[in-house]
Each structure stands twice: as C-alpha cells, then as structure tokens.
C-alpha positions in Angstrom: 164.2 124.6 84.8 162.3 124.0 87.6 159.3 126.5 88.8 158.9 126.6 91.7 162.5 126.7 92.4 161.5 126.0 95.9 158.3 125.1 97.9 157.0 124.4 101.0 155.1 121.7 101.9 154.5 119.3 104.6 154.4 115.3 105.3 151.5 113.4 104.1 151.0 116.3 101.2 151.6 116.6 97.6 153.1 119.5 96.2 153.5 120.3 92.3 156.5 121.1 90.3 156.5 122.0 86.9 159.8 121.3 84.7 160.1 124.1 82.0 162.2 123.5 78.8 162.6 125.6 75.7 164.0 124.2 72.1 166.3 126.5 70.8 167.0 124.5 68.0 164.7 124.8 64.6 163.4 120.9 64.4 161.4 119.2 67.2 163.1 117.4 70.0 162.0 114.7 72.3 163.2 115.1 75.8 162.3 112.6 78.6 163.0 113.7 82.2 163.5 111.4 85.4 163.2 112.6 88.6 165.9 111.6 91.4 163.9 111.6 94.7 164.9 111.2 98.3 163.5 108.5 100.3 159.9 109.3 101.5 158.9 111.4 98.1 156.9 110.0 95.2 156.4 111.5 91.9 153.6 111.4 89.6 154.4 110.8 86.8 157.7 109.4 87.8 159.2 109.8 84.2 157.8 112.3 81.3 158.8 112.4 78.0 157.4 115.5 75.8 157.8 116.6 72.2 158.6 120.4 71.6 158.4 122.0 68.3 161.1 124.8 67.4 161.8 127.6 69.5 159.1 126.7 71.8 158.7 126.3 75.7 157.0 123.6 77.0 155.9 122.4 80.6 155.7 119.3 82.1 153.7 119.0 85.8 154.9 116.5 88.6 152.8 116.1 91.7 155.5 115.1 94.5 153.7 113.1 97.6 155.8 113.3 100.4 155.0 110.3 103.0 154.2 111.0 106.7 157.4 109.9 107.6 159.4 112.3 106.0 161.5 114.6 108.6 161.5 118.0 108.6 164.2 119.8 106.6 165.5 120.6 103.1 165.5 118.4 100.2 166.7 118.9 96.5 164.9 116.7 94.1 166.7 116.9 90.5 165.7 115.9 87.3 168.2 113.7 84.2 167.4 114.8 80.9 167.6 112.9 78.2 167.3 114.0 74.3 168.5 111.4 71.5 172.5 111.4 72.1 172.5 113.7 75.2 172.0 112.1 78.5 172.2 115.1 81.5 172.1 113.5 84.8 170.9 116.0 87.7 170.6 118.8 84.9 167.7 120.9 86.7 166.8 121.0 90.6 164.4 122.5 92.6 164.3 122.4 96.6 161.2 121.5 99.2 161.4 122.4 102.3 159.5 120.1 104.5 157.8 122.0 107.8 
C-alpha cells in the first residue's frame, strides 16, 4: 500500500510517497517495484527492490518531482510489483492532486 494515499503538490515541487509492504510468509521475499507515472512526473528512484524478512513490514520511499508544465488536476500513480513468479501490474496506487 502507498502512504499517504493522497497528497497535494504544486508544479515544480517534489512530494514523497512510500510503498509499504508486509511479508506474510515464513521466508524472506525479494520484491521489485516499478512506478507508472503520468507525463511530467519523475520518480527517484524510478524502480526499487527490497528483501523483506518473514512477517515483517518494510517501507520504500520515492520522491516524485512534478514538472512545472504539469496542469492542475488529479493524477494517479500506480506501482507494478514483481516477486519471483508473481507479476502484479498496477497493484497499488496513490493520488496526487496538483494545485
């Protein structure tokens, strides 16, 4: 899940969002995240991998830079999640309201 679920920002600014993942299994799991961004948004890092111990939650932070050319409105950012054989496209989302 993303936290916060919704954020407000202005063009030319950066907003931080975090992807929080809980490993419910009894073994460590390596997850890879790739963000799907609208035009005018740039993520740092653009992708990230994390190894999560059993029954533990980890947080992965992303900084979203919003170009000055982005029009005001509501934008949805999604994350693709991959873990070994699982490929979960657009599995989590966060909403950015550009003012």
